[in-house]
C-alpha positions as CSV (number, residue, x, y, z in Angstrom):
1,K,0.0,0.0,0.0
2,N,1.2,3.5,-0.8
3,D,1.8,5.8,2.2
4,C,-1.2,7.9,1.2
5,Q,-3.9,8.4,-1.3
6,V,-4.3,12.0,-2.2
7,I,-7.7,13.3,-3.4
8,I,-7.7,16.9,-4.5
9,R,-10.9,18.2,-5.9
10,N,-11.9,21.5,-7.7
11,F,-8.3,22.7,-7.7
12,Q,-8.5,24.9,-10.8
13,Q,-12.0,26.0,-10.0
14,D,-10.9,27.1,-6.5
15,T,-8.1,29.1,-8.0
16,I,-10.3,30.9,-10.5
17,R,-13.0,31.6,-7.8
18,V,-10.5,33.0,-5.3
19,R,-8.9,35.4,-7.9
20,G,-12.3,36.5,-9.1
21,S,-14.0,37.2,-5.7
22,S,-13.0,39.2,-2.7
23,T,-15.2,37.1,-0.5
24,N,-12.9,34.1,-0.7
25,S,-10.2,35.3,1.8
26,A,-7.7,33.3,3.9
27,A,-10.0,33.8,6.8
28,S,-12.4,31.3,5.3
29,L,-10.0,28.3,5.0
30,Q,-10.0,25.2,7.1
31,A,-7.8,22.1,7.5
32,V,-9.5,19.4,9.5
33,F,-7.4,16.5,10.9
34,D,-8.2,13.2,12.5
35,F,-6.1,12.6,15.6
36,D,-5.3,8.9,16.0
37,N,-3.2,7.4,13.2
38,T,-3.3,10.7,11.4
39,L,-1.7,13.4,13.5
40,T,-0.3,10.6,15.7
41,Q,1.4,7.5,14.3
42,E,-0.1,5.2,16.9
43,M,-3.7,4.6,18.1
44,V,-3.5,6.6,21.3
45,F,-7.1,5.7,22.2
46,N,-6.4,1.9,22.2
47,D,-2.9,2.2,23.7
48,L,-4.2,4.2,26.8
49,V,-7.1,1.7,27.3
50,R,-4.6,-1.2,27.1
51,T,-2.2,0.4,29.5
52,F,-4.8,1.1,32.1
53,G,-6.5,-2.4,32.0
54,G,-9.1,-2.3,29.3
55,T,-11.3,0.6,30.5
56,R,-14.1,1.7,28.2
57,E,-12.4,4.8,27.0
58,P,-9.4,6.9,28.0
59,N,-9.5,10.1,30.0
60,G,-7.4,13.1,30.8
61,E,-6.0,11.5,34.0
62,M,-4.6,8.6,32.0
63,A,-3.1,10.9,29.4
64,R,-1.4,13.1,32.0
65,A,0.1,10.0,33.7
66,M,2.1,9.0,30.6
67,P,5.7,10.3,30.3
68,D,6.8,12.6,27.6
69,Q,8.8,9.9,25.9
70,W,5.6,7.8,25.5
71,W,3.9,10.7,23.8
72,I,6.9,11.3,21.5
73,H,6.7,7.6,20.5
74,E,2.9,7.8,19.9
75,F,3.5,10.7,17.5
76,G,6.2,8.8,15.6
77,G,9.4,10.4,17.0
78,K,11.0,13.9,17.0
79,D,11.6,14.1,13.3
80,R,8.0,13.3,12.5
81,I,6.8,15.8,15.1
82,A,9.0,18.4,13.5
83,A,7.4,17.8,10.1
84,L,3.9,18.2,11.7
85,D,5.0,21.4,13.5
86,W,6.3,22.8,10.2
87,M,3.1,22.0,8.3
88,L,0.8,23.3,11.0
89,G,2.9,26.4,11.5
90,T,2.9,27.1,7.8
91,L,-0.9,26.7,7.6
92,R,-1.3,29.1,10.5
93,G,1.0,31.6,8.8
94,M,-1.4,31.4,5.8
95,K,-4.4,32.1,8.1
96,V,-5.7,28.5,7.6
97,K,-7.7,27.5,10.7
98,C,-6.7,24.0,11.9
99,Y,-9.3,21.7,13.5
100,I,-9.4,18.2,14.9
101,C,-12.3,15.8,14.2
102,S,-11.7,12.7,16.2
103,M,-13.4,9.9,18.1
104,N,-10.9,10.3,20.9
105,V,-11.5,12.2,24.1
106,N,-10.9,16.0,24.1
107,E,-8.7,15.9,27.2
108,V,-6.5,13.2,25.7
109,I,-6.1,15.0,22.5
110,M,-5.2,18.3,24.2
111,E,-2.7,16.6,26.5
112,G,-1.0,14.8,23.6
113,L,-0.7,17.9,21.5
114,L,0.6,19.8,24.5
115,R,3.3,17.3,25.3
116,V,4.8,17.4,21.8
117,G,4.5,21.1,21.3
118,L,1.7,21.1,18.7
119,L,-1.2,22.5,20.8
120,K,-0.6,26.1,19.9
121,H,-1.5,25.4,16.3
122,F,-5.1,24.5,17.3
123,Q,-5.6,27.4,19.7
124,R,-8.0,30.2,18.9
125,S,-6.2,33.5,19.3
126,E,-9.2,35.3,20.7
127,D,-9.7,33.0,23.8
128,N,-7.1,30.2,23.6
129,R,-9.8,27.6,23.2
130,I,-8.8,24.5,21.3
131,R,-10.4,23.8,17.9
132,I,-11.8,20.3,18.4
133,I,-15.1,19.6,16.6
134,P,-17.5,18.1,19.1
135,R,-18.3,14.4,18.9
136,G,-22.1,14.7,19.3
137,L,-23.3,14.0,15.7
138,P,-23.4,10.4,14.3
139,N,-20.5,10.6,11.9
140,K,-17.6,12.8,10.8
141,G,-19.3,13.9,7.6
142,M,-22.0,15.6,9.7
143,R,-19.6,17.0,12.2
144,V,-17.4,18.6,9.5
145,R,-20.5,20.0,7.7
146,Q,-21.7,21.6,11.0
147,N,-18.3,23.2,11.6
148,L,-18.1,24.5,8.1
149,S,-21.6,25.9,8.3
150,T,-20.9,27.5,11.7
151,Y,-18.0,29.5,10.4
152,G,-19.4,30.1,6.9
153,V,-16.7,28.1,5.1
154,A,-17.5,26.5,1.7
155,A,-16.5,22.8,1.5
156,S,-14.2,23.6,-1.4
157,K,-12.2,25.9,0.9
158,A,-11.5,23.0,3.3
159,V,-9.2,20.0,3.4
160,F,-10.1,16.9,5.5
161,V,-7.4,14.5,6.5
162,D,-8.0,11.0,7.9
163,D,-6.5,7.4,7.8
164,D,-9.9,5.7,7.7
165,A,-11.5,5.1,4.3
166,D,-15.0,5.1,5.7
167,N,-14.5,8.5,7.2
168,I,-13.1,9.8,3.9
169,T,-16.2,8.5,2.1
170,E,-18.7,9.9,4.7
171,V,-17.1,13.3,4.7
172,A,-17.1,13.5,0.9
173,E,-20.8,12.4,0.6
174,V,-22.0,15.0,3.2
175,N,-19.7,17.8,2.0
176,P,-19.5,17.7,-1.8
177,G,-16.5,19.4,-3.2
178,I,-14.3,19.1,-0.1
179,N,-10.6,18.4,-0.6
180,Q,-9.3,15.3,1.1
181,L,-6.0,13.5,1.9
182,H,-6.4,9.8,2.8
183,C,-3.2,8.9,4.7
184,S,-2.0,5.5,5.7
185,A,-2.7,3.9,9.2
186,Q,0.8,5.1,10.1
187,G,-0.4,8.7,10.0
188,L,0.8,11.7,8.0
189,T,4.2,11.4,6.4
190,A,6.6,14.3,5.7
191,M,5.5,14.2,2.0
192,D,1.8,14.3,3.1
193,C,2.6,17.4,5.1
194,K,4.2,19.0,2.1
195,T,1.2,18.1,-0.1
196,I,-1.3,19.8,2.3
197,V,0.8,22.9,2.4
198,S,1.3,22.9,-1.3
199,H,-2.5,22.6,-1.9
200,F,-3.2,25.8,0.0
201,Q,-0.3,27.6,-1.5
202,K,-1.3,26.8,-5.1
203,A,-5.0,27.2,-4.7
204,F,-5.0,30.4,-2.8
205,A,-1.8,32.2,-4.0
């Protein structure tokens, strides 16, 4: 299997629309990332449950109990973390709002990102709240749609990134025109990170 399957939709159309309309500004761009096996390389949810004896789901206390080195391993090591930091920092510099859409627990996600120095990329500047899309709705397609609607972002101005093919399919069905990157179960590679940055650079230059 290849490291990733990249799906880029409406690339030329987006470029033309942005150049032809002042309403398509950088303020209306979103990058939405899964957490486990996408931002992380390992399945943090399962690893925490296993470590603490098969509880139903992990929690913030479990996440805080793990040493820094454990978190570095879950994210695939320092070099991979550096690649993620570069990608997310570059997106922030381009005014792309980065969100997480995960089945994991918010406290676990925030602790993991904090430990490896990536939490700042998902913080809202106005109140420091973390951009995690709530779990309430039945699937990620509906969750992404609600988030795009809340902030007035067209699907074609967003990129969704996940390792799970079913999530990729659901998000595409509910959000026609959204751009997607389907990474492997080992999470985003350095090349994937460059692809995401390049998409925004080329489409919205």
